[in-house]
C-alpha positions as CSV (number, residue, x, y, z in Angstrom):
1,X,-52.8,-161.6,25.8
2,X,-51.7,-164.1,23.2
3,X,-48.6,-162.1,22.4
4,X,-47.3,-162.2,26.0
5,X,-48.5,-165.7,26.8
6,X,-46.2,-168.7,26.9
7,X,-49.1,-170.8,25.5
8,X,-48.8,-171.6,21.8
9,X,-52.4,-172.4,20.9
10,X,-55.5,-170.2,21.4
11,X,-59.2,-170.5,20.6
12,X,-60.5,-167.2,19.3
13,X,-64.2,-166.8,20.2
14,X,-64.8,-163.5,18.6
15,X,-64.9,-162.1,15.0
16,X,-63.0,-164.6,12.9
17,X,-61.1,-161.8,11.1
18,X,-59.2,-161.1,14.3
19,X,-58.0,-164.7,14.2
20,X,-56.5,-164.1,10.7
21,X,-54.7,-161.0,12.0
22,X,-53.3,-162.8,15.0
23,X,-52.0,-165.6,12.8
24,X,-50.2,-163.0,10.6
25,X,-48.7,-161.2,13.5
26,X,-47.7,-164.3,15.5
27,X,-46.9,-167.0,13.0
28,X,-45.2,-169.1,15.7
29,X,-48.5,-169.6,17.5
30,X,-51.7,-171.4,16.4
31,X,-55.0,-169.7,16.5
32,X,-58.4,-171.5,16.0
33,X,-61.5,-169.5,15.3
34,X,-64.8,-170.9,16.4
35,X,-67.2,-171.8,13.6
36,X,-69.5,-169.1,12.4
37,X,-67.7,-166.4,14.3
38,X,-69.0,-163.5,12.1
39,X,-70.4,-160.3,13.5
40,X,-72.8,-158.8,10.9
41,X,-72.6,-155.4,12.6
42,X,-68.8,-155.3,12.2
43,X,-69.1,-156.3,8.6
44,X,-71.0,-153.1,8.0
45,X,-68.0,-151.0,8.9
46,X,-65.9,-150.0,6.0
47,X,-62.8,-147.8,5.7
48,X,-64.8,-145.3,3.6
49,X,-67.4,-145.0,6.4
50,X,-64.8,-144.5,9.1
51,X,-63.1,-141.8,7.0
52,X,-66.4,-140.0,6.4
53,X,-67.4,-140.2,10.1
54,X,-64.0,-138.7,11.0
55,X,-64.3,-135.9,8.4
56,X,-67.8,-134.8,9.5
57,X,-67.6,-136.0,13.1
58,X,-71.0,-137.7,12.8
59,X,-72.8,-139.6,14.1
60,X,-72.3,-138.2,17.5
61,X,-72.7,-140.7,20.3
62,X,-73.3,-139.6,23.9
63,X,-72.5,-142.0,26.7
64,X,-73.1,-142.0,30.4
65,X,-70.0,-141.4,32.5
66,X,-70.3,-144.8,34.1
67,X,-70.3,-146.5,30.8
68,X,-67.3,-144.6,29.7
69,X,-65.4,-145.5,32.8
70,X,-66.3,-149.2,32.4
71,X,-65.4,-149.3,28.7
72,X,-62.0,-147.6,29.1
73,X,-59.9,-150.6,30.1
74,X,-61.1,-153.0,27.4
75,X,-60.8,-150.3,24.8
76,X,-57.2,-149.6,25.9
77,X,-56.4,-153.4,25.6
78,X,-57.9,-153.5,22.1
79,X,-55.8,-150.5,21.0
80,X,-52.7,-152.0,22.5
81,X,-53.1,-155.1,20.3
82,X,-52.5,-152.9,17.3
83,X,-49.4,-151.3,18.6
């Protein structure tokens, strides 16, 4: 959203590390992270854990088709941020 928006200032109300990344990718815009925007669950994810999970394909998570359908659009938006 921020990349295509004509606005130049944004309040980021999610994990503060995302704010750092956006500042780096769009230095012409200003991003403000909310105080204490830290997700303890996301902090547990490491590159090593991701690599291991991809190598052994575990843990396996099974989701209901309805949840998959509802999650598809936001996941695609998140992936597009990295492109």
